[in-house]
N, C-alpha and C positions, 0 to 999 in steps of 0.2 A: 828041197831047196834050202840053201843056207840063209841066214839073216841078211847077209850082204846081197845075195841074189834077189831077195824080196825087196830090199831097199832100192836096188838098181831098177827093178821093174816099176816100183812106185815112182821113182824119179822120171822114168821114161814116160809114164802116164801123165805126170805133172807137166812135162814139156809139151806133150800133145794137147793137154787141156789149155795151156797158155796160148798155143797157136790157134786153137779153135775159138777161144774167147776173143782173141784179136780179130779173127775172121768174122765172128758174129758182130763185134762192134763196128767193123767196116760196113757190114750190111745195114746195121741200124742207122749208121750215119747217112747212108744213101736213102733210106726210108725217111729220115728226118729232112733231107733236102727236098724230097717230094712233098712232104707235109708243109714245109715252109712256103711252097708255091700255092698251096690251097688254103692255108690258115688253119689246118686241122691241129688239134692239140697233140702234144707229144705223149702225154699220159693217157692210155686207153685201158681202163680197168677191165672192160669186158674182153679185150684181146688177151691180156695177161691171164685172166681166169681160164680162157679157152686153152691156152698153152699148158697151164698147170693141169687142167682136167685131162688133156691128151697124154701128158707125160705119166700121170698117175695110172691111167687106164692101161698103159703098156709096160709099166714097171714090174719087173720080175726079180729084182735084186733085194739087197738088204735095206735100202733106203725106205723109210716110212713116208707116209703122205706129208707129215709135219716136216720131215727133213727135206723133202722136195720143195715144199713151200719156202722154207728158210733159205735154201741154196739159190733157188731161181728168183725169188722176190728181191733178194739182195743184188743179184745180177741185173735184173730189170732196173733197179734203182741206180746202179752204177752206169748203165747204158744211158738212162735219162739225163744224169748229171754230166756225163761226158758230152752229150748232144746239146743240152740247153739247161744249165743250172737254174732252178726255180725255187724260190723260198717257200717254206711251209710254216705257216703260223699255227700256233696251238695254245690252248688254255694252259698257261704255265703255272709254276716255273719248271725248270729242268728237273727230271726224275719224277714228275707227276705221272699219274696213270694216263693222262691225255698225251703226254710226251711219249710214253711207251707205245700207245696206240699209233701215234704218228710214225714212229720209227718202224713199227711192224709193217707199214705200208710203203714207206719211202726210204727205208734203209739208213745206214749210219753215215753215209757221205752227203746227204742232203743238207741244205742250209735251213736251220730251224730258227724261228722267231717266237720266243715265249711271250705271250700276251696276258695281261693280268685279268681280263674279263672276257666273257663270251661275246658281248657286243663289240668289244675291241677286235676280236678275231674276225668277225664279219666286216668291220670297217676296213681293216687292212687288206682283206681279199677284194672287197668292192673297189678300193682305191688302186689296187694293182701292186701294192707294196709286197704282197705275197700272192703267189699263184693259187695256193691251196690253203685251206683252213681245216683244223681238226677240233671238234667240240663234242662234249658228251650230250647224248640225247636222252638216255634213261639208264637207271640202275635197277637190278632185279629186286632190291630191297626197298628202294626209295622212290621208284616211279619216274615219271617224265620230268625233264629239266625245263622249267617254265621259260627261262631266259632264252633257251635255244628255240623254242616254239615262237616266242615273240620276234626273234631276229629272222627266223625263216619267213615270217609274215611280212616283216618290214623290208628286207633286202631282196633284190632280184638276183639271187644266186641259186645254184643247183646243187643238190646232193648227188655226188658222183660215186660214192662208195660208203660202205659201212664196215666198222671194225668192232668185234666183240672180244673183250679180254676178261680173264678171270681176275677178280680183285682180292688180293691177299695182303693183309696188314701184319706188320710185326710190332713188337713192343721193344723200344730201344732207348738206352739211357747211358749217361756217363757215370751215374751213381753206382757205387759198388754194392750197396745194401738197399734193397727195394724199400725197406722201412723208412729210409731217409728221403724218399721222393716226396716232394711237396706240391708238384704241379705236373700236369700232362698237357702237351700241345697236340692238336690235330684239327682236321676240318670238322665242322659241326656234325655232319652226318656220320662220320667215322666213330664218334663216341657211341652213337646208337647202335652201330653195326658190331661194336665190341662190348656191349653192355654186360653180357654174362661173364666174360673174361675179367672185366674190371671188378665185378661183384665178387667173383671167386677169389681174387687176390686181395680183396679189401681196398681196392684203389678207386672205388666209386664215390668215396666221401671226400677225397682231396680235390684241390682246385683243377677244374677242366677248362682249358683256355682254347676256344675256337680260333683258328687262323684261316687264311685264304686257301691254303692247300696243305695236303699231308707232307709234301716235300718241304714246304717252309717250316712245318712243325719239326722235322728232323734238323733243319739248320738252326732253329732256335734252341732245341734241346741240347745240341752239341756245344752250346756256349754256356750251359748252366748245369753244374754237377748235381743239382737237386731236382732237375727236371727230366721228363721222359717224353717220348713221342709215340703216337700210333701212326705209322707211316709205311710206305712200301720199302721192302728190304733194299732196293736199289738206291733209294734216297738215303737210308741209314749208312750205306757203304760209301756214298758220295761224300758225306760229311764226317766220315770216320766215327760214326756213332755206334757203339757196341750193341748188338742185338741180343736181348735176353730170351725172347720168345718169338717163334714164327707162327704165322697163320692163326692169329688171335681173334679173327672175326667169328661171330656167332654162326653165320650161315656159310658153310664150306662151299656152297654153289653160288656164292655172290659174284655177279657179273655186271659189267658196265658196257653199254653199247655206245659207239661214237659214230658221228657222221664226218665224212670228208666233203668239203664244199669247194666249189670253183665256179667258173663262168661258162661252162659248156655242158651240153647234153651227151649222154652215153648212147651208143648204138645198142640194139638188142643183143643179148648174149645167149638167150635160151633158158637162163636161170636167174631171172630178174625179180626185183621187188620194186614197187612204186610207192612213194609217199605223197600225200596231198593234204592241203588245208581246205576245209569246206565251211562256207558261211551261208547258212540257209535262212529263208524267210521265216519270220516269227509267226508261224501258224500251225495249228494242230496237224499232226501226221506228216510234216515236212521231212523229217529224218527217215521215217519209215518208207515213204515214197521213194526217197533217194536211194536207200539201201536195197530196196526191191529191184532196182535196175541192175545191181551187181549180182543179185541172186538169179535173176532171169538170164543174165549173160554167163552164169556159172563161173564167176570170178571170185576167188577165195579171199575174203577179207581176213587179215591177220591181226589187225589192231584198230580199235576205235576209242579215242580218248577225247573228252571235252575240255575246253579251256576258255578262259576269259581273256580276250586280247582287245585292248582299247575299249573296255567296257562292253564288248559284244561277245556272244558265245561263238566259239570256233571249234570245229571238230578236226582232230588230227587222225587221218586214216591211212592204213597201209594195206596193200594187197599184192598177191603174186601176179607177176606179169610186167610187161613193158608198156609204157604209155602209148607206143605206136602200134601195139597189137590191135588188130581190127576191132575185136569185141570191146576192148577197153577204150580205144579211141572214140568209138561211138558214144559211150557213156560220158566221156570227158567233153565231147562236143555238145551233147544235149544239155549239160550243166555248166557250160563254159563261164557263165556269169557268176557262178557260185563256187567255183573251184580254182585253187591255185596249185598247179602241179609243181611239187618241190624237186622231183627228180626220179628217174628210174636208174637202177644200179644193180650190180651183181649181188644176189642174195647170199649172205654169209650164213645166216641161221633164220629159221622161221620166226623165232622170238627168243627172249631171254627169260 
């Protein structure tokens, strides 16, 4: 076949795809009309995951699993926004890692509301200003985010999805000679994550200025020719800040996990994880007795973290399975006065 022949065949396929996309959108619209009569949410993470799993299992072409995710998650997002545009709040500003996590779930066409604090994200979802919120829950290097735990305890919202992204930082500056850099902007924990890099280049002794986010760091550094930023590459590009070094974090496996919160519960998907908060009586053996119920039911606990919330000890627990699974529901019912179920959602990873 000639080049022109190949291009004509590609054009023909594109025409067919357009027709099929529109046909799919028509069917989605009909589903949306049915949901409007029942009050069911438009976004069903467990349904989307089931579609992706089915497509990957029957895929025999050149598309990788990641490519299938990228193509179809964006199509899902387009369908949702055509049906019922709903705002997504996230711990901002734009180009932050939380923003990237939000876009990975809700696509480029969604309406995004950058919020300056984790409690602020919860407030806007609780008020209905946003339908969804995206906040960090833990980092592989720095552990659990206390503000998120506190807000999960305070607000009556549900975790409906999790997102895990790799965290890569770059070193970016307007300064042409690294020796003339007098200050570095970044989020406080980023300095610790890049400690070895800063030492190796002799940048550990100059002024380190912590700011609210790594994205803001890029914005500030772009205005000062003697400043630099430890930030995501997407933030550096947004503010036209030249990147000198990529992937400067000490741990190349650095990951952050995020929760998507809203006001509804997910149906079981068959590949679920459940998060709960537990407040136990202050008596010897209370935690052991509680955990024994999970062992007896053969429920796999994947995380146990203790926190102080409102001056009282609280345990953040996660386990495989859905809250409505029979063996799990029995445990939750037995300890209903001690447990707050935060949500059951499609498991992206066992842990980070």
